[in-house]
C-alpha positions in Angstrom: -37.2 112.0 34.2 -37.4 115.6 35.0 -37.9 116.4 38.7 -39.0 119.8 40.0 -36.4 120.7 42.5 -38.8 122.4 44.9 -36.9 120.7 47.7 -33.8 122.7 46.9 -35.5 125.8 48.3 -36.2 125.4 52.0 -37.2 127.9 54.7 -35.3 128.5 57.8 -37.4 125.9 59.6 -34.3 123.6 59.7 -32.7 122.0 62.7 -29.9 124.2 63.8 -27.5 124.1 66.7 -28.4 127.2 68.7 -25.6 129.6 69.6 -24.9 129.6 73.3 -22.0 131.9 73.9 -20.9 132.6 70.3 -19.9 136.1 69.3 -20.7 137.1 65.8 -18.8 140.0 64.0 -15.9 139.4 66.3 -13.0 139.6 63.8 -10.0 137.7 65.3 -6.6 139.4 65.5 -4.0 138.2 63.1 -2.3 135.1 64.4 1.4 134.6 63.4 0.9 130.9 63.8 -1.3 130.9 60.6 1.8 131.7 58.6 3.3 128.4 59.8 0.5 126.3 58.5 1.7 123.9 55.7 -1.6 122.3 54.6 -5.3 122.6 55.2 -6.8 120.7 58.1 -10.0 120.1 56.1 -8.4 119.0 52.8 -4.6 118.4 52.7 -4.6 119.0 48.9 -6.4 122.3 49.0 -4.4 125.1 47.4 -6.0 127.6 49.8 -8.1 127.7 53.0 -10.5 130.4 54.4 -9.4 131.1 57.9 -12.2 133.5 58.6 -15.0 134.9 56.4 -17.7 137.4 57.6 -20.4 139.0 55.5 -22.6 141.5 57.3 -25.6 143.3 55.8 -27.4 146.1 57.8 -29.5 149.1 56.9 -28.3 152.5 57.9 -31.4 154.0 59.5 -30.1 157.6 59.0 -29.6 157.3 55.2 -31.8 154.3 54.4 -28.9 152.7 52.5 -27.9 149.0 52.7 -24.4 148.4 54.0 -22.4 145.3 53.1 -19.3 144.8 55.2 -17.0 141.9 54.2 -14.0 140.5 56.0 -11.8 137.7 54.6 -8.6 136.1 55.8 -7.3 133.4 53.5 -4.3 131.1 53.8 -2.4 130.4 50.5 -0.8 127.0 50.1 -0.3 126.9 46.3 -0.4 130.4 44.7 -0.4 129.0 41.2 -3.8 127.4 41.7 -5.7 130.2 43.4 -5.7 133.0 40.9 -9.2 134.1 41.9 -8.1 134.8 45.4 -5.0 136.8 44.3 -7.0 139.1 42.0 -10.0 140.4 43.8 -13.0 141.8 42.0 -15.8 143.8 43.7 -18.8 144.5 41.5 -20.8 147.8 42.0 -24.2 148.2 40.5 -26.1 151.3 39.3 -29.5 152.1 37.9 -29.9 155.6 36.5 -28.8 158.0 39.2 -28.8 155.3 41.9 -25.5 153.6 42.4 -23.4 151.6 44.8 -20.2 153.0 46.2 -17.1 151.3 47.7 -15.8 152.5 51.0 -13.3 151.6 53.7 -11.2 149.1 51.7 -8.1 147.6 53.3 -6.1 144.7 52.0 -2.8 143.1 53.1 -0.5 140.3 52.3 1.3 138.6 55.3 4.5 136.7 55.0 7.0 135.0 57.4 10.5 136.4 56.7 13.5 135.5 58.9 11.1 134.4 61.6 9.1 137.6 61.7 5.7 138.5 60.3 5.9 141.1 57.5 2.8 142.8 56.1 2.5 144.4 52.7 -0.4 146.7 52.1 -2.2 146.8 48.7 -1.2 150.0 47.1 -3.8 152.3 45.6 -1.9 152.1 42.3 -2.9 148.4 42.0 -6.6 149.2 42.1 -8.5 150.1 39.0 -12.1 150.1 37.8 -13.5 148.3 34.8 -16.8 149.1 33.1 -18.4 145.6 32.6 -21.7 146.8 31.3 -24.1 149.7 31.4 -25.1 148.9 35.0 -22.0 147.2 36.4 -18.6 148.6 37.3 -16.0 146.3 38.8 -13.2 147.5 41.1 -10.2 145.2 40.8 -6.9 144.9 42.6 -4.1 142.4 42.9 -2.4 141.3 46.2 1.4 142.0 46.1 4.2 139.7 47.2 2.1 136.5 47.5 4.1 133.3 48.1 3.2 129.8 49.0 2.5 130.1 52.7 1.2 133.7 52.6 -1.9 134.9 54.3 -4.1 137.5 52.5 -6.6 139.6 54.3 -9.0 142.2 53.1 -12.1 144.0 54.2 -14.4 146.5 52.5 -17.8 148.1 52.7 -20.3 148.7 49.9 -23.0 151.2 50.4 -26.1 150.5 48.3 -29.4 152.2 47.7 -30.9 148.9 46.5 -32.7 147.3 49.5 -35.0 145.1 47.4 -32.7 142.1 46.9 -29.7 141.5 49.1 -26.9 139.7 47.2 -26.6 136.0 47.5 -23.7 134.7 49.6 -22.1 131.3 49.0 -21.4 129.3 52.2 -20.0 126.4 50.2 -17.2 127.6 47.9 -14.5 125.6 46.2 -12.2 126.6 49.0 -12.5 124.9 52.4 -13.4 127.3 55.3 -12.6 127.0 59.0 -15.2 129.7 59.8 -17.8 131.5 57.7 -20.6 133.7 59.1 -23.6 135.5 57.5 -25.3 138.4 59.3 -28.4 140.4 58.3 -29.7 143.1 60.6 -32.9 144.9 59.5 -35.0 147.4 61.4 -38.2 145.9 62.6 -40.2 148.0 60.2 -38.3 146.5 57.2 -39.0 142.8 56.7 -37.1 140.4 54.6 -37.7 136.9 53.3 -34.4 135.0 54.0 -33.9 132.2 51.5 -31.6 129.4 52.7 -30.7 126.7 50.2 -28.3 123.7 50.3 -27.5 120.8 52.6 -25.3 122.4 55.3 -26.7 123.5 58.7 -25.0 126.3 60.7 -23.4 125.4 64.0 -24.4 128.7 65.4 -27.8 130.3 64.7 -29.5 133.4 66.0 -32.8 134.6 64.6 -34.5 137.0 66.9 -35.8 140.5 67.7 -33.0 142.5 69.2 -32.1 146.1 70.2 -29.3 147.1 67.8 -27.9 150.5 66.8 -30.4 152.2 69.1 -33.6 150.7 67.8 -35.4 147.3 67.5 -34.1 145.0 64.8 -34.7 141.6 63.4 -31.4 139.8 63.1 -30.4 136.7 61.2 -27.0 135.3 62.2 -25.5 132.0 61.0 -22.1 130.7 61.7 -20.4 127.6 60.1 -17.3 125.8 61.2 -15.1 123.4 59.2 -16.9 123.7 55.8 -15.2 121.5 53.2 -14.7 122.7 49.7 -17.6 121.9 47.4 -16.9 118.9 45.2 -17.9 119.7 41.7 -19.2 117.1 39.2 -18.9 117.0 35.5 -22.0 117.5 33.3 -23.7 120.0 35.7 -25.0 123.2 34.1 -24.6 125.3 37.3 -23.5 123.6 40.5 -24.2 126.9 42.3 -27.8 125.6 42.4 -26.7 122.8 44.8 -24.3 124.7 47.0 -25.3 126.0 50.4 -26.1 129.7 50.1 -28.2 132.5 51.7 -30.0 135.3 50.0 -32.7 137.8 51.1 -35.5 139.7 49.4 -37.5 142.6 50.7 -40.9 141.4 51.9 -42.5 144.5 53.3 -42.0 147.9 54.9 -44.1 149.6 57.6 -43.6 153.4 57.7 -47.1 154.5 59.0 -48.6 152.0 56.5 -47.8 148.5 55.5 -46.4 148.1 52.0 -45.8 144.6 50.5 -43.0 143.8 48.0 -42.8 140.0 48.0 -45.9 138.5 46.6 -47.3 135.9 44.2 -46.5 135.6 40.5 -49.9 137.0 39.8 -49.1 140.2 41.6 -45.7 140.3 39.9 -47.5 140.0 36.6 -49.7 142.9 37.4 -46.8 145.1 38.4 -44.9 144.2 35.3 -47.8 145.2 33.1 -48.0 148.5 35.0 -44.3 149.2 34.6 -43.5 151.6 31.8 -40.4 149.7 30.9 -42.3 146.4 30.4 -46.1 146.7 30.1 -45.8 150.3 29.0 -43.7 149.3 26.0 -46.1 146.5 25.1 -48.9 149.0 24.8 -47.1 150.9 22.0 -49.1 149.0 19.4 -48.5 151.7 16.8 -44.9 150.7 16.6 -45.9 147.1 15.9 -48.4 148.1 13.2 -45.8 150.3 11.4 -43.1 147.5 11.4 -45.1 144.3 10.9 -43.3 142.4 8.1 -45.2 141.0 5.0 -46.8 137.7 6.0 -48.5 137.0 2.6 -46.6 133.7 2.2 -47.4 132.4 5.6 -50.2 129.7 5.5 -50.4 128.8 9.2 -50.0 130.5 12.6 -46.6 128.8 13.1 -45.5 130.1 9.6 -46.5 133.6 10.7 -44.7 133.3 14.0 -41.5 132.0 12.3 -41.6 134.7 9.7 -41.9 137.5 12.3 -39.2 135.9 14.4 -36.9 135.7 11.4 -37.5 139.4 10.7 -36.7 140.5 14.3 -33.6 138.4 14.8 -32.1 139.3 11.5 -33.0 143.1 11.6 -31.8 143.9 15.1 -28.6 143.3 17.0 -28.5 142.4 20.7 -26.2 144.6 22.7 -25.5 141.8 25.2 -27.4 143.5 28.0 -29.8 141.1 29.8 -32.7 142.0 32.1 -36.5 141.9 31.8 -36.9 145.7 31.5 -36.2 147.9 28.5 -33.4 150.4 28.8 -33.6 153.0 26.0 -37.0 151.8 24.7 -38.2 149.9 21.7 -38.6 153.2 19.7 -34.9 153.9 20.1 -34.1 150.3 19.1 -36.0 150.7 15.9 -33.8 153.7 15.1 -30.5 152.3 16.1 -31.2 148.6 15.2 -29.6 147.7 18.5 -31.3 146.8 21.8 -31.2 144.8 25.0 -32.9 141.4 25.5 -36.1 143.0 26.7 -36.4 145.4 23.8 -35.8 142.7 21.2 -38.1 140.1 22.7 -40.9 142.4 23.9 -41.0 143.9 20.4 -41.2 140.3 19.1 -44.2 139.7 21.3 -45.8 143.0 20.1 -45.5 141.9 16.4 -46.8 138.4 17.1 -49.9 140.0 18.8 -50.3 142.4 16.0 -50.4 139.5 13.6 -53.3 138.0 15.6 -51.4 135.4 17.5 -51.7 134.6 21.2 -48.2 135.7 22.3 -46.8 136.6 25.7 -43.5 137.4 27.4 -41.9 134.7 29.5 -39.4 135.8 32.2 -36.6 133.4 33.0 -33.4 133.0 34.9 -30.5 132.1 32.7 -28.3 129.1 33.6 -25.5 131.2 35.1 -28.0 133.2 37.2 -29.2 130.1 39.0 -32.7 128.6 39.3 -35.8 130.7 39.7 -37.0 130.7 43.4 -40.3 129.0 43.0 -41.2 129.1 46.7 -40.7 132.8 47.2 -41.8 134.5 43.9 -39.6 137.5 43.1 -38.7 139.3 40.0 -35.2 139.6 41.4 -34.6 135.9 40.7 -35.1 136.5 37.0 -32.8 138.2 34.6 -34.1 137.6 31.0 -37.2 137.6 29.0 -38.1 135.5 25.9 -41.2 135.3 23.7 -43.8 132.5 23.8 -46.7 131.9 21.4 -49.6 129.4 21.5 -50.7 128.3 18.1 -52.9 125.6 16.7 -49.7 123.7 16.1 -48.7 123.9 19.8 -46.8 126.1 22.3 -43.5 127.5 21.1 -40.7 129.7 22.5 -38.4 132.2 20.8 -35.3 134.3 21.6 -34.4 136.9 19.0 -31.1 137.8 20.7 -29.3 135.0 18.7 -29.5 135.0 14.9 -28.7 131.3 15.0 -31.7 130.4 17.1 -34.9 129.0 15.8 -38.4 128.1 17.0 -38.0 126.0 20.2 -34.2 126.1 19.6 -33.0 128.7 22.2 -29.5 129.7 23.1 -28.0 127.3 25.7 -28.2 130.0 28.4 -32.0 130.0 28.3 -32.6 126.4 29.2 -32.8 126.6 33.0 -35.7 124.3 34.0 -38.5 126.9 34.4 -40.0 130.1 33.1 -42.9 132.3 34.2 -45.4 133.1 31.4 -46.6 136.6 31.9 -49.9 136.6 30.0 -52.3 139.5 30.3 -54.9 137.5 32.3 -52.6 135.3 34.4 -49.1 134.3 35.3 -48.2 130.6 34.8 -45.2 128.6 35.8 -43.8 126.6 32.9 -41.2 123.9 32.7 -38.7 124.5 30.0 -37.5 121.2 28.4 -35.1 121.3 25.5 -36.3 118.5 23.1 -34.6 119.9 20.0 -31.6 117.8 19.1 -28.2 119.3 18.2 -25.7 117.6 16.0 -21.9 117.6 15.9 -20.1 116.3 12.8 -16.4 115.8 13.1 -14.9 114.7 9.7 -11.3 113.9 8.8 -10.1 113.1 5.3 -6.5 112.0 5.3 -3.8 110.1 3.4 -0.5 108.4 4.4 2.4 110.1 2.6 5.6 108.4 1.4 7.6 109.7 4.3 5.2 108.1 6.8 3.5 111.4 7.8 -0.2 111.8 7.6 -1.9 114.9 6.1 -5.4 116.0 5.3 -8.3 118.2 6.3 -10.5 118.3 9.4 -13.9 119.9 9.9 -15.9 120.5 13.0 -19.6 121.4 12.3 -22.2 122.1 15.0 -26.0 122.6 14.7 -28.7 124.0 17.0 -27.7 124.8 20.6 -24.2 123.5 20.0 -23.7 125.9 17.1 -24.9 128.9 19.3 -22.5 127.8 22.1 -19.6 127.5 19.7 -20.3 131.0 18.2 -20.5 132.6 21.6 -17.1 131.0 22.5 -15.6 132.2 19.2 -16.9 135.7 19.7 -15.7 135.9 23.3 -12.1 135.0 22.3 -11.3 134.1 18.7 -7.6 133.3 19.3 -8.4 131.1 22.2 -11.2 129.3 20.3 -8.8 128.4 17.4 -6.0 127.5 19.8 -8.1 124.9 21.4 -7.8 122.5 18.4 -4.1 122.4 18.7 -4.2 122.0 22.5 -6.9 119.3 22.5 -5.5 117.1 19.8 -1.7 117.9 19.9 -1.8 118.3 16.1 -0.3 121.1 14.1 -3.4 122.6 12.4 -3.2 125.3 9.8 -5.6 127.6 7.9 -8.2 127.4 10.6 -11.4 129.0 9.3 -14.4 129.4 11.6 -17.8 130.8 10.5 -21.5 130.7 10.7 -23.1 129.0 7.7 -26.3 130.4 6.0 -28.5 127.9 7.8 -27.1 128.9 11.2 -24.7 126.0 11.7 -21.2 126.9 12.9 -18.2 125.2 11.2 -14.5 125.3 11.5 -12.3 123.8 8.8 -8.5 123.4 8.8 -5.7 121.4 7.3 -3.1 119.3 9.2 0.0 117.3 8.9 1.6 115.0 11.5 4.4 112.5 11.6 3.6 111.0 15.0 0.4 109.1 14.2 2.2 105.9 12.8 4.4 103.4 14.5 6.7 101.3 12.2 7.5 97.7 13.2 9.5 96.0 10.4 7.4 96.2 7.3 4.3 97.1 9.1 2.7 100.4 9.8 0.6 100.4 13.0 -2.0 103.1 13.2 -5.2 104.0 15.0 -7.6 104.7 12.1 -9.4 107.3 14.3 -6.1 109.2 14.1 -6.3 112.1 16.6 -10.1 111.8 17.0 -10.1 108.8 19.3 -11.6 109.1 22.8 -8.6 108.9 25.1 -10.4 108.8 28.4 -13.8 108.2 29.9 -15.4 111.6 31.0 -17.7 109.6 33.3 -14.8 108.8 35.6 -16.4 109.7 38.9 -15.6 107.1 41.6 -17.8 108.6 44.3 -21.6 108.1 44.2 -23.2 110.6 41.8 -25.0 113.4 43.7 -26.6 115.6 41.0 -28.5 115.1 37.8 -26.6 114.8 34.5 -27.0 117.9 32.4 -26.3 118.4 28.7 -27.0 121.5 26.6 -29.5 119.5 24.5 -30.3 116.1 23.2 -27.6 115.4 20.7 -25.9 113.2 18.1 -22.2 113.3 17.7 -20.7 111.7 14.6 -16.9 111.3 14.1 -15.9 110.1 10.6 -12.4 109.3 9.2 -11.7 108.5 5.6 -8.1 107.3 5.4 -6.4 106.6 2.1 -4.3 103.4 2.2 -1.0 103.9 0.3 -0.3 101.8 -2.8 1.4 98.4 -2.0 -0.2 98.1 1.4 -3.1 96.0 2.7 -5.0 96.0 6.0 -3.9 92.9 8.0 -7.0 92.9 10.2 -10.0 95.2 10.3 -11.1 96.9 13.5 -14.1 95.2 15.2 -17.4 97.1 14.8 -19.5 97.6 18.0 -23.0 98.8 18.9 -24.5 99.3 22.4 -27.9 100.7 23.3 -29.7 101.1 26.6 -33.0 99.3 27.0 -35.0 102.5 26.9 -33.1 103.7 23.7 -32.0 106.8 25.5 -28.2 106.3 24.9 -26.7 104.7 21.8 -23.2 104.2 20.6 -21.9 102.6 17.4 -18.5 102.1 15.8 -18.3 100.9 12.2 -15.2 100.3 10.1 -15.4 99.6 6.4 -12.9 99.3 3.6 -14.0 100.8 0.3 -11.3 100.2 -2.4 -8.1 101.8 -1.2 -9.9 103.8 1.6 -10.8 102.9 5.1 -13.9 104.6 6.5 -14.4 104.6 10.3 -17.5 106.1 11.8 -18.1 106.5 15.5 -21.5 107.8 16.6 -23.1 108.5 19.9 -26.7 109.6 20.4 -28.2 111.0 23.6 -32.0 111.4 23.5 -32.6 113.9 26.3 -31.1 117.1 27.6 -30.7 115.9 31.2 -31.0 112.7 33.2 -31.4 111.6 36.8 -28.2 110.7 38.6 -29.3 107.0 38.4 -28.2 107.0 34.7 -24.6 107.6 35.6 -23.5 103.9 35.5 -25.1 103.6 32.0 -23.2 106.6 30.7 -20.0 105.3 32.3 -20.4 101.9 30.7 -21.2 103.3 27.2 -18.4 105.9 27.3 -16.0 103.1 28.3 -17.1 101.0 25.3 -16.6 104.0 23.1 -13.1 104.6 24.4 -12.2 100.9 23.9 -13.6 100.9 20.4 -11.9 104.1 19.3 -8.5 103.0 20.5 -8.3 99.9 18.2 -5.3 99.9 15.9 -4.7 98.3 12.5 -1.6 97.0 10.8 -0.8 98.0 7.3 1.3 95.3 5.7 3.5 95.8 2.6 2.3 93.4 -0.1 
């Protein structure tokens, strides 16, 4: 079922249309006719269209810095649907004393007023900096006077001391593009691996040795015309994995002697163990000896590992910083009880080893960071480290950054296909498959009041990966999290209480009252016994052929249960029909059961998905079963007065 997507990473040995007389880095002058455009020529429903996009990387041979020069010109058709374009963000990175700087920024909004083109320059007062994390500062600014029909234009230059990994550039974005180009110019003594992924081929291509800026360079130039907006699909963890994009990583330098940077996972493993912020920390065994918890009650290796893991995740707090290297060091974490991901999970590895277990770090790329580049090994494609232990009971993984996580039950961000096990003797590529089921229990207890309204209580309880996902959403924006219940169900919920339970589950409870869930026809009350919990639509509603695999956070079971008290003097005219459907391989199951118990009607809807992801060929099965679920959950009953 699981397919290694090695084919997603391809080299530049692709069939391109060679450039004949195409000029790269030739920014066109502003054309007044662009203001008269009324819709995109590539997608008439697109709210915006890229008229010209150029991203140019080159190395300043005088300073040794990497320069990124970006130029964008974008037509706005519907300003209410393109917020990302109207509020620009430019991230700048720093590592210690090394930091990127923003230079030569210019931005304009163009409008057609009384038949004439009027430009409005972005004022300095609209620009501000936001500290996103210890290593990232974002410069933000908003375009003024944007209307439907406006054209926005901006260009800027980022000067960076970080030559190792050149930022990934998307060719396929959500916005259609008339022209997009990517240019990388590197001196001949600085060599890069250029990684090209995705399905689109450039119309114009130039990869050659060339005299530039007064010395020999290796240039990579790709130009694309008429690129349609990327069509997203539901149930995809990160569709960036499938979009056409270009990135580059430093392979070697040759200043009197050849120095290699890109290598194998084995060489990366050796370098990590030599690095003071990775291997150097793991060598501090005294810290592990002094802090190893009492394991007298542990009777097996797995018991020991679980006890140590419980100690680390409950004693220390993650500061939300990712990365595979420590920042302030494990000794500092022991003092402050707070650390980054590497400090917490490398310390976990140290304690596991101190307890006599075979434990090693595993470097991964989180879901939002994209897949690890398996063809061109590079530490730059990873951004997180977890702990792995091999016991008599089997191979297990841990992530101490979440107090809700458990053995083999990692936060959703960690499950991203692959990891690289960094053992002392060898590096090993591992496939990460989430086989731990999560559960969602949605329960409503309600009664029909004399005035025809319905009131009761509702609870939403998640376990496993679903619980961790819910807690992260809650912590990110508590008000938004609670507001979702009212928005999703159009019910007036009150007294919403959300919390983590002692066992790590996440539960929200609330009360409700509604007078629009019943229709009265004569002496009858017509009601859907699922109340507001019915499935109103089929999420598997894609009409085009499925392109990508179907991703879920985890294997899961979702149970919706309603207990509805029937008012005195009424009877159910006809019970809803129960239904059960199962695929031949037992991978997907759905059931709907309605039972009357005294004066109460109990309706239970349950869906079970046995795996975390599926090949695209499963899409019709999901579509059919979700359709059955929608039909079953929209049955109504008639309550007849006796």
